[in-house]
C-alpha positions, 0 to 999 in steps of 0.5 A: 469377505468383502461385501459390496453395500450400494448404498453406502458406495453411493454415500461415498461418491456423494461425500466426495463430489460434495468436497471437489464441489465445495474445494471448487468454490473456495477457489473460486471466492479466493481468485475473485477476492484477489482480483477485487483487490487487484481493481481495487488498489489498481486504481490507486496512486501508490509511490514506491519507495524509491521515490519517497525516499528521494521526495524525502531527500529533496524536503531535507534538502530544500529546509536546510536550505531556508533555514540558511537562508533566513539565517543570511537575512537575518545577518544581512538585517542586523548589521544594517544600521537604520533600518530594522526588520522589514513590516508589511 
């Protein structure tokens, strides 16, 4: 014995419609936020991890070479009689 109450039926339809609308608004908000994030981060100049590691290795090699040249210069200056370190 089920009776069809139009008020309850209309209320159920209205709630179902509201739930769909809220879900749609949530999807639109999420998509808009993703698009804004892409625009923001797309304008920044990020480097890849591989590029960073390559430049880091180059800097380490340059530092090592500079240290060797500094030691060689110090040895040459120490070996020259009558010449001290140059002053500017």
